[in-house]
Every structure is written in C-alpha cells, then in structure tokens.
N, C-alpha and C positions, 0 to 999 in steps of 0.2 A: 303555729303550724296546724295543718288541717287533717290530713289523712295520708296513709301510705300503704302501698302493697307490701312493703317490707322485704322486697326481693334483694335489695343491696345488702341489708343486714344479714339476711339468710345466707346469701352467697359468701359473704365474708366469714360467717361461721363455718361454712363447709371448708373454706380454704384453711382456716386455722386448725380445724379438726383433722383434715386429711393431708394437708401439705401439698395438695395438687394444684397445678397452675390453672389459669383462667380457661385454657383450651380444653380442660377436662371438667367443664361445668356440669354440675349435677343434672341428670335428665329431668328431674321434677322442676328444677328452676328454669330450664330451657322450655319445657312444656308450658310453664306458667307465663313466660314472657312471650310465647308465640301468639300470633294473631295480628289484627290490623290496628295500627296506632296512628294517631294524629300528631304530627310535628307542627307546632303552632308558635309563632313569635309571641312573647309576653306582651308586646305593645298592642295586641289585638288585630294585627294584620292577618291576612288569609294564610293558612298553612296548607299542608298536603298530607296524604296518607301513604304509609308504607306497611307492607305485610311482612312480619318476621316469621320465617319458616323454621322448621326443625331440621331440615336437611343440612348436613354438614357440607362446608365448602372451604376452600383455602382461607385460613384466617378466622374461621368461625362458622356462622350459620347463614344460610341464604336469605336475601331480601328480594321480594317481588313487588311490582307496582310502582317502581321508582319513576317511570315515565310521567306519572301524574303530577310530579313535582316540577316539571319543566318550566311552568309559568310562575307559580307562586314562590317556589324556592329552588331556582335552577341548579344550584350547587348540589342539591340532593338528587337530581336526576341521574347521577352516577352512583348512587348508593347501591351496594351489592352485598355487603356483609355486615352482620351485627355480631357482637360478642360481649362477654363480660371480661373485665380485667381482674388482676389478682387483688385489687383493693375494693372490688365491688362496684366499680364504675361500669357503665355500658357505653360501648363505642359503635359508631356507624362508619364504615369504610367503603372505598370504591373497590373495583375488581383487582386493582394493583396493590391493595392493602394500605392505601393512603387514608389516614383517618380524616373524616369529614366533620364529625361531631363527637364530643364526649359528654355523657350525662352523669350527674351525681344524684343520689337520692338520700336526702336526710330523713331521719325518722319523723313521721308525721306529715311529710310533704311528697309531692309527685316528683318524677324525674325532671331535672332542670339542667340545661346545657351550660357549659363554661363559656366565657367570653363576654364581650361588651354588648352583644345583642342576643340575650338569652332566649331560649325557646323551651317550651314544655314538651314532654313526650307523654302523651295521654292515651288511654284506651279509646278507640274511635267511638263516637257517640252519635248515632243516627247519621244525619247529613251535615252535622255541624262541622264547619271548616275553619273556625277561629275560636279563640278564647275570649270571654267577656272581660271588660276592663272596669275600673272604678267609675270612669265617666259613663260608660254604657249602662251600668247597673244603678246609677244614682236615680232616686225617685221614690215613689210610694209603692209599697208592696203589701199584699194581703196574705195573712197567714190563714190557711184553710184546713179543714179536716179532709181526709181522703175522699169523702163523698161530695166535696165542694162547698160545704157549709162554712161561711166566713167566721173566723175567730176574732181577729183584730188586724189593724194596719201597723206596719212599721215603715219608717222613712230612712232610706240609705242616702247619705250625702257624700259629696266629694271634698267637703271640708275636712281638714286633718288636724289631729292634736299635735302636741309638741314633739311626739316621736314619729310623726308622719303617718299615723294610722287613721283611716277615714272614720268619721263619726256617724252615728245613727241614733234614732230615738224610737221607742215603741209607743204605740197609741195609748191613751189613758184608759181605754176600754179593754186592754189586754188582761186575760185572766191571770190568776196568781202564779200558775206554773211558768208563765212567761215574765210577768211583772217582777217576780221575786229574783229573777236572774240579774236585774238592774242593767240591762243591756245598753251600751253606750258607744260601742265601736264595732267595726266589721272589717273583714279582710277576705280577699279572693286569691286562691292559688289554683291555677288550672281550671278544673271544673268543680272545685270545692269552695264553698262559701261558709264562713263562720261568723256568727254574731257573738260579741264578747262583752262581759261585764267587768267592771273594775276590780272585783274581788276574785277574779280567776274563773268565774262561771262562763259557760259558753253554750252555744247551740249550733251544731254543724249540719250543713245541707250539701247534697250532691245535685249537680245540674242534671236535668232531664233533656231528652232530645227536642222537646218543644220550647225549651228556654226557661221553664219553670224549675223550681228546686224542691227536693224532697229530703226530709231529715235523714241523715246518714244512718246506716244500719247499726252503728255503734251507739246511737242515742237510745235511751230508755224511754218507755212510755209509748203511747199511741203515735203513729207517724203523722207528720204535718207537712203541708205543702206551702211553698212560698211562691205566689203568683203576682206578676206585675199588675198593678191596679190600672184599669183603663183610664187614660188621661193623667196617670201619675208619673 
C-alpha cells in the first residue's frame, strides 16, 4: 500500500466515539473532503472530475460539475450528492438518492470503488484526466535531485513476480542511499508509486502534473524526482 488521506479511518473513529450516523459527519472531515476530485478507471481509461461541495442537500452534500462526465463516464453525469456512510465508506448518488458508486479507503491506499470495474477517487492533479498503468510507466526513469542533477537510472518493467508484482532494477551507479534499499519491485496506486525491496524497504513517490514523480512527504532525507528518460 502506498499512502492515504486517512479520512475513512478518521470518520470511523468519530462514529465510534460519538455514536452519530453518517449524515452527521464531522465538519472537519467534510471540509477535508471538499474540493475537486478525479474519478478515473483503474485500467487507465479517461476519467472525469467532480467537485464536492460543503453545502448540505438531501442525502448528504452537493456535487457540482457532473456535466463534465457525460462523455467519459456517462453514468456519473447524474451525480448530485456525496456523503460518508457509517462504516467510513464514501458514496456518490444522484438527485433521487440512488447510489452510483461506493468507495472504500484502506489505510495506506487512496479511495477505490467497489465492483468489477474499479475506479480511483483522487484529488485532481493539474490537467491529468487518467491514471497511469503498469504498461504506460514501464521503461527507464532517471532519479534526479530537485535542481535537475541526475543521480542514477532505474528501470521499471511490466514483467511480474510469482505474486503478480511488477519487477524493477536500479542502475549500478545508484548511490548507497538507493542501492542499500535493494529495490526489485514496484507498484502503482492512483497517483502514488512505490519502489520496493525484498526486505520490506521502500521508496514512495507522488505523481506531479507534468507526469514526473516526487518523493512523498513522508520520505526522510532530501527530496528526489523520478523523470522518464528520453527514449526510455
């Protein structure tokens, strides 16, 4: 798992502590969830954006911008209401309170919808309208310092291990702080990418609007960038 806003866990804690139903969601949680979100199929297809408002409406809180979903995700063109449920899930419904999607958020991961064709619910990122996939990210990437100075190359592949996790390999010139992690696998969840070593070590990155990646805020040490190498 990669990273999480922790809203589902926080909401569940509020429910347990207060005994209040979902319709009485804590104002701070509602404010934290408000804003523009990208709903994007996990298969990399084009998604669309919805804006979660804080204004109350029948069944929860208002949604705006649903017309933008008419082409990419037509079922969501009727989205009108969002809300939390008493188990910490997040739902999107139409004006008649018919549920269109239910999202779950496991610790360490972004919101993910239920069903056979899952979608991510992610904070909107620049003009990005889809999530990257294993196939689209496979290739040679360069680890850089924030000033653009190259550190070393890493290769992400679509070849998988026995557990179905894609393999990767760092370049031989990688410095000790990277080489010592013994990175050999990688995974993508939403806009989060993690490079993993067999001993439990890892290095997490967050996607940027230009398609590059920056080490997550949770990572210690100087930040690093991961940029696709030209021709890689």
